[in-house]
VOLUMPA-703327 format. One line per 10 residues: number of its first residue (from 1); their letters; for each residue x, z negated, y negated of C-alpha. Coordinates in nm, 3 decimals. Each point is the difference from the previous one (the first is absolute). Example, Ala and Ser with C-alpha at 12.3 -4.5 7.8 and 13.67 -1.06 7.14 Angstrom:
% residues 2
1) as) 1.230 -0.780 0.450; 0.137 0.066 -0.344
This chain:
% residues 304
1) misaramsll) 0.000 0.000 0.000; 0.136 0.095 -0.342; 0.055 -0.294 -0.232; -0.133 -0.033 -0.354; 0.360 -0.061 -0.103; 0.108 0.341 0.127; -0.297 0.173 -0.160; 0.085 -0.159 -0.334; 0.350 0.146 0.025; -0.147 0.350 0.035
11) egaidlhvhv) -0.120 -0.021 -0.359; 0.221 0.238 -0.195; 0.172 0.126 0.315; 0.114 0.362 0.046; 0.018 0.156 0.347; 0.260 0.278 0.004; -0.094 0.146 0.339; -0.365 0.086 0.071; -0.115 0.292 0.218; -0.306 0.185 -0.123
21) dpsvrprlgd) -0.271 0.237 0.119; -0.039 0.300 0.013; 0.281 0.044 0.247; 0.069 0.183 0.325; 0.047 -0.351 0.144; -0.282 -0.253 0.045; -0.023 -0.207 -0.319; -0.210 -0.295 -0.105; -0.125 0.117 -0.337; 0.037 0.232 -0.293
31) sreliieagr) 0.164 -0.097 -0.327; -0.318 -0.128 -0.163; -0.087 -0.217 0.297; 0.350 -0.143 0.004; 0.005 -0.065 -0.374; -0.338 -0.172 0.011; 0.121 -0.233 0.277; 0.317 -0.073 -0.197; -0.210 -0.075 -0.308; -0.203 -0.258 0.187
41) agmrglllkd) 0.326 -0.180 0.079; 0.115 0.017 -0.363; 0.296 0.223 0.079; 0.178 0.198 -0.270; 0.092 0.321 0.178; 0.055 0.216 0.307; 0.254 0.273 0.071; -0.185 0.255 0.215; 0.186 0.191 0.269; -0.054 0.280 0.248
51) hdratvadaw) 0.271 0.147 0.223; -0.130 0.355 -0.044; -0.112 0.046 -0.360; 0.031 -0.140 -0.351; -0.252 -0.268 -0.098; -0.022 0.078 -0.372; -0.365 0.104 0.021; -0.086 -0.309 0.202; 0.148 -0.224 -0.269; -0.181 0.195 -0.274
61) hanrvgngvs) -0.337 -0.045 0.168; 0.064 -0.367 0.079; 0.095 -0.076 -0.359; -0.337 0.133 -0.114; -0.161 -0.299 0.176; 0.118 -0.203 -0.299; 0.011 -0.339 0.170; 0.335 -0.108 -0.143; 0.206 0.107 0.302; 0.253 0.279 -0.059
71) aagsvclnap) 0.055 0.258 0.272; 0.329 0.189 0.008; 0.075 0.319 0.192; 0.301 0.105 0.204; 0.138 0.291 0.199; 0.191 -0.001 0.330; 0.265 0.269 0.043; -0.091 0.071 0.361; -0.035 0.337 0.171; -0.342 0.080 -0.157
81) agglnpaaae) 0.162 -0.031 -0.347; 0.286 0.225 0.105; 0.225 -0.292 0.088; 0.263 -0.102 -0.254; -0.156 0.229 -0.254; 0.084 -0.067 -0.368; -0.275 0.242 -0.105; -0.262 -0.209 0.182; 0.139 -0.318 -0.156; 0.004 0.159 -0.346
91) aaiqlgvaav) -0.360 0.119 0.026; -0.116 -0.339 0.124; 0.184 -0.173 -0.284; -0.158 0.234 -0.254; -0.339 -0.088 0.148; 0.072 -0.367 -0.045; 0.128 -0.158 0.323; 0.159 -0.342 -0.035; 0.223 0.032 0.306; 0.172 0.263 0.213
101) flptdsahnd) 0.056 -0.091 0.364; 0.293 0.160 0.176; -0.091 0.123 0.351; -0.206 -0.239 0.210; -0.124 0.142 0.330; 0.201 0.320 -0.059; 0.325 -0.196 -0.031; 0.251 0.054 0.278; 0.032 -0.378 0.024; -0.377 -0.034 0.056
111) gefwarhlag) 0.030 0.193 0.324; 0.303 -0.201 0.104; -0.177 -0.327 -0.081; -0.310 0.076 0.205; 0.207 0.131 0.290; 0.167 -0.341 0.017; -0.328 -0.194 -0.008; -0.273 0.204 0.170; 0.126 -0.018 0.360; -0.174 0.323 0.096
121) rdraevvgeg) -0.325 -0.063 -0.190; -0.150 0.278 -0.213; 0.117 -0.037 -0.358; -0.308 0.156 -0.160; -0.227 -0.240 0.185; 0.211 -0.307 -0.078; 0.027 0.063 -0.374; -0.366 0.090 -0.032; 0.027 0.372 -0.072; -0.236 0.096 0.279
131) harrytsrik) 0.178 0.331 0.061; 0.345 0.149 0.046; 0.154 0.244 -0.248; 0.070 0.360 0.095; 0.241 0.036 -0.291; 0.224 -0.280 -0.119; 0.344 -0.067 -0.144; 0.280 -0.244 0.055; 0.147 -0.032 -0.346; 0.337 -0.154 -0.081
141) vrdeggslir) 0.097 -0.093 -0.355; 0.379 0.015 0.055; 0.236 0.278 0.089; 0.253 -0.021 0.281; 0.246 -0.168 -0.233; -0.246 -0.279 -0.077; -0.083 0.107 -0.356; -0.351 0.051 -0.131; -0.116 0.358 0.015; -0.071 0.158 -0.337
151) pvtevielca) -0.384 0.004 0.024; -0.004 -0.380 0.037; 0.216 -0.044 -0.308; -0.228 0.240 -0.188; -0.307 -0.203 0.100; 0.166 -0.323 -0.111; 0.099 0.163 -0.331; -0.362 0.107 -0.056; -0.124 -0.353 0.073; 0.260 -0.158 -0.229
161) eagvtvctgh) -0.091 0.233 -0.287; -0.375 -0.063 0.042; 0.014 -0.372 0.069; -0.146 0.055 0.349; 0.094 -0.226 0.290; 0.196 0.127 0.301; -0.117 -0.145 0.334; 0.234 0.048 0.294; -0.260 0.087 0.264; 0.115 -0.023 0.362
171) lsadevtvvv) 0.370 0.058 -0.056; 0.276 -0.170 0.199; 0.205 -0.284 -0.143; 0.297 0.228 -0.071; -0.227 0.250 -0.174; -0.167 -0.273 -0.205; 0.340 -0.122 -0.118; 0.100 0.336 -0.150; -0.346 0.045 -0.154; 0.009 -0.346 -0.157
181) decaalgarv) 0.349 0.066 -0.138; -0.110 0.334 -0.147; -0.305 -0.161 -0.158; 0.224 -0.263 -0.156; 0.235 0.268 -0.132; -0.283 0.209 -0.148; -0.215 -0.287 -0.127; -0.297 0.049 0.231; -0.212 -0.290 0.124; 0.005 -0.023 0.379
191) vvthapvftd) -0.201 -0.187 0.262; 0.134 -0.017 0.355; -0.314 0.075 0.200; -0.073 -0.272 0.262; 0.364 -0.092 -0.030; 0.084 -0.173 0.331; -0.206 0.219 0.236; 0.069 0.375 0.018; 0.349 -0.069 -0.129; 0.076 -0.269 0.261
201) adidhlqrwa) 0.185 -0.160 -0.291; 0.184 -0.327 0.034; 0.038 -0.260 -0.273; 0.319 0.161 -0.129; -0.181 0.329 -0.057; -0.286 -0.173 -0.180; 0.235 -0.197 -0.222; 0.203 0.311 -0.083; -0.311 0.194 -0.103; -0.129 -0.292 -0.205
211) dagallelva) 0.337 -0.037 -0.172; -0.020 0.372 -0.091; -0.333 -0.060 -0.172; -0.248 0.110 0.268; -0.320 -0.185 0.072; -0.055 -0.066 0.370; -0.348 0.042 0.146; -0.144 -0.229 0.266; -0.330 0.124 0.142; -0.291 -0.185 0.155
221) ifccqipslp) -0.074 0.253 0.273; 0.295 -0.100 0.216; -0.101 -0.368 -0.015; -0.360 0.075 0.105; 0.098 0.035 0.368; -0.215 0.311 0.028; -0.033 0.080 0.373; 0.068 0.374 -0.040; 0.342 -0.068 -0.152; 0.289 -0.076 0.236
231) ttiwrsyege) 0.076 -0.371 0.016; 0.366 0.085 -0.064; -0.083 0.078 -0.364; -0.231 -0.295 -0.065; 0.133 -0.227 -0.273; -0.052 -0.374 -0.039; -0.082 -0.193 -0.316; 0.291 -0.226 0.086; 0.237 0.295 0.008; -0.128 0.148 -0.326
241) aslidrvgag) 0.020 -0.340 -0.168; 0.361 -0.034 0.115; 0.088 0.332 -0.165; -0.168 -0.112 -0.323; 0.188 -0.331 0.007; 0.336 0.169 0.059; -0.023 0.295 -0.239; -0.239 -0.150 -0.257; -0.361 0.072 -0.093; 0.118 0.188 -0.308
251) sfvlstdlgq) 0.106 0.288 0.225; -0.321 0.044 0.202; -0.346 0.150 -0.033; -0.283 -0.087 0.238; -0.213 0.301 0.097; -0.235 0.072 0.287; 0.050 0.357 0.136; -0.367 -0.034 0.097; -0.304 0.222 -0.043; -0.013 0.123 0.361
261) rnnpspvegl) -0.336 -0.009 0.172; -0.040 -0.293 0.241; 0.274 -0.200 -0.175; -0.057 -0.278 -0.255; -0.084 0.123 -0.349; 0.281 -0.009 -0.258; -0.153 -0.303 -0.174; -0.048 -0.188 0.326; 0.349 0.095 0.116; 0.171 -0.106 -0.323
271) atfvdgllae) -0.183 -0.333 -0.008; 0.089 -0.066 0.364; 0.364 0.091 -0.075; 0.004 -0.245 -0.291; -0.151 -0.274 0.216; 0.266 0.057 0.264; 0.282 -0.028 -0.250; -0.149 -0.309 -0.164; -0.007 -0.162 0.344; 0.377 0.067 0.019
281) diseddvsim) 0.053 -0.187 -0.328; 0.036 0.302 -0.227; -0.116 -0.135 -0.335; -0.296 0.124 -0.199; 0.241 0.091 -0.281; 0.202 0.218 0.237; -0.315 0.163 0.137; -0.106 0.077 -0.357; 0.337 0.161 -0.071; -0.030 0.220 0.310
291) trvnpatalg) -0.365 0.099 -0.045; -0.036 0.015 -0.378; 0.330 0.016 -0.185; 0.223 0.216 0.220; -0.264 0.264 0.086; -0.073 0.039 -0.372; 0.372 0.043 -0.062; 0.018 0.256 0.280; -0.270 0.212 -0.166; 0.131 -0.046 -0.354
301) wetl) -0.314 -0.194 -0.096; 0.002 -0.284 -0.247; 0.059 -0.333 0.170; -0.291 -0.234 -0.068
């Protein structure tokens, strides 16, 4: 049962990772439905995401609800967008996205990650896609020498110039490191997407990225113990709290990565996540930093 204490800490919160309908994957609700639920909880904003298309229009329609919650759009540079495509990033930025995700399920590391954890199970079924892809990509962001390929640098340059956030998607730890360093060099804000999971990052990686100015995302979905997800990638509140204690709340954002049908709603998931961390002695002040202050910083919004 969600506590009143956790619900009170959702007031003014911003969730940087919410999946939205319409989608080729089963989703819980469209942008208006999600924004209305967030408004009931007193939240400040949602960053809407889809692996296959930009969510600018979704944010535009949600913001017309006018309930005090701000919706922000994003684009993922997966195969449907042409991969690491600066033209797709530029168009999305001109349309008003708040964040550009580097490849997620089209990342080479995504395939490697699921191969390690699925143990022969069907990936599309496990991650809730409901179907396999006929055409896909396995995108790397570095060349054989370990340097970023030019299109990635061009995307980061576009984001830096426009004040748009770079999110690292499903890259490997080594890939995240070079992206974070390039963002620091070019002055782009960067969030390491669900930092300890697809990266398999250890504490040294997390500290290095934080020291370079990145915000590190912890997501509720992996703490929900959802039966369809392999138990090898389930996360514990105790483990997440330990990371926060060691690196510092000032380097983390708490998001949900929810919005899938048959999973908890984003509001329910975020409140449950907060309850779990409070039970591990993470303070209300630190929760507020990670749900209100740091997400606003990540989006370039005024900190309230």
